[in-house]
VMD Tcl script that draws the C-alpha trace (Angstrom):
set ca {
  {-0.35 -0.02 -0.07}
  {0.94 3.30 -0.61}
  {0.68 6.43 0.45}
  {-2.17 7.48 -1.70}
  {-4.00 3.74 -1.19}
  {-3.69 4.58 2.35}
  {-5.06 8.13 2.12}
  {-8.29 6.59 -0.06}
  {-8.91 3.98 2.55}
  {-8.52 6.76 5.43}
  {-11.15 8.77 3.49}
  {-13.49 5.58 2.81}
  {-13.42 4.31 6.49}
  {-13.90 8.02 7.86}
  {-16.18 9.63 5.53}
  {-13.90 12.54 5.07}
  {-13.24 13.52 1.60}
  {-10.21 12.73 0.20}
  {-8.50 16.28 0.77}
  {-9.71 16.01 4.62}
  {-8.46 12.23 4.68}
  {-4.82 13.81 3.42}
  {-4.55 16.31 5.73}
  {-5.14 14.27 8.53}
  {-2.83 11.27 7.70}
  {0.05 14.18 6.82}
  {-0.58 15.14 10.46}
  {-0.72 12.22 12.08}
  {2.88 11.18 10.04}
  {4.33 14.70 10.65}
  {3.42 14.48 14.55}
  {5.01 10.86 14.75}
  {8.04 12.41 13.06}
  {8.89 15.34 15.05}
  {7.91 13.50 18.44}
  {10.40 10.74 18.00}
  {13.18 13.43 16.71}
  {12.65 15.05 19.99}
  {13.47 12.02 21.96}
  {10.06 11.24 23.01}
  {8.40 8.00 22.31}
  {5.01 7.93 20.26}
  {2.88 5.09 21.76}
  {-0.15 4.21 20.25}
  {-2.38 1.23 22.42}
  {-2.78 -1.81 20.75}
  {-0.62 -0.49 17.59}
  {2.56 -0.08 18.93}
  {5.47 2.05 19.99}
  {7.75 4.59 17.63}
  {10.96 5.44 19.19}
  {14.60 6.72 18.61}
  {17.41 4.15 19.64}
  {21.17 4.89 19.84}
  {23.09 2.38 18.11}
  {26.84 2.05 18.87}
  {29.80 2.55 16.63}
  {30.62 -0.85 15.17}
  {32.75 -2.54 12.70}
  {31.59 -3.78 9.86}
  {32.61 -5.29 6.09}
  {32.65 -3.21 3.05}
  {30.37 -6.26 0.90}
  {32.59 -4.77 -2.26}
  {35.92 -5.38 -1.17}
  {35.12 -7.26 2.02}
  {37.37 -4.96 3.98}
  {36.74 -4.15 7.63}
  {35.32 -0.48 7.90}
  {34.08 1.05 11.15}
  {30.17 2.00 11.22}
  {29.54 5.65 12.85}
  {27.17 5.52 15.99}
  {23.76 6.80 15.32}
  {20.17 7.53 16.41}
  {17.78 5.33 14.51}
  {14.38 5.56 14.37}
  {12.36 1.97 15.69}
  {8.56 0.69 15.61}
  {7.64 -2.03 17.87}
  {4.55 -3.50 17.47}
  {1.81 -3.70 19.81}
  {0.28 -7.52 20.74}
  {-2.82 -6.75 19.13}
  {-1.26 -5.61 16.20}
  {1.07 -9.08 16.20}
  {-1.86 -11.19 16.90}
  {-3.27 -10.12 14.09}
  {-0.57 -10.16 11.44}
  {0.33 -13.51 13.23}
  {-3.11 -15.83 12.05}
  {-1.21 -18.90 11.70}
  {-3.80 -21.98 12.48}
}
mol new
graphics top color blue
foreach p $ca { graphics top sphere $p radius 0.5 }
foreach p [lrange $ca 0 end-1] q [lrange $ca 1 end] { graphics top cylinder $p $q radius 0.2 }
display resetview
């Protein structure tokens, strides 16, 4: 599903116009990005948690040459799905 399809589904499920649904989706994503960038987690009960984590520097390998190389430390966004989300996705019999 791409953004345009997501907006269409939101519009269909909520009865909003496509323009209003686009504004709502954009606002939601902007709030999530802004909060995580500021170091605050976004917790959506039943769905999951968006947060930033620090990744330590480490030694990796250049895939082309096989030579060792240093990979710098970084702050990365992560998403941890909630129990309801995981249960709905894992519908194995």
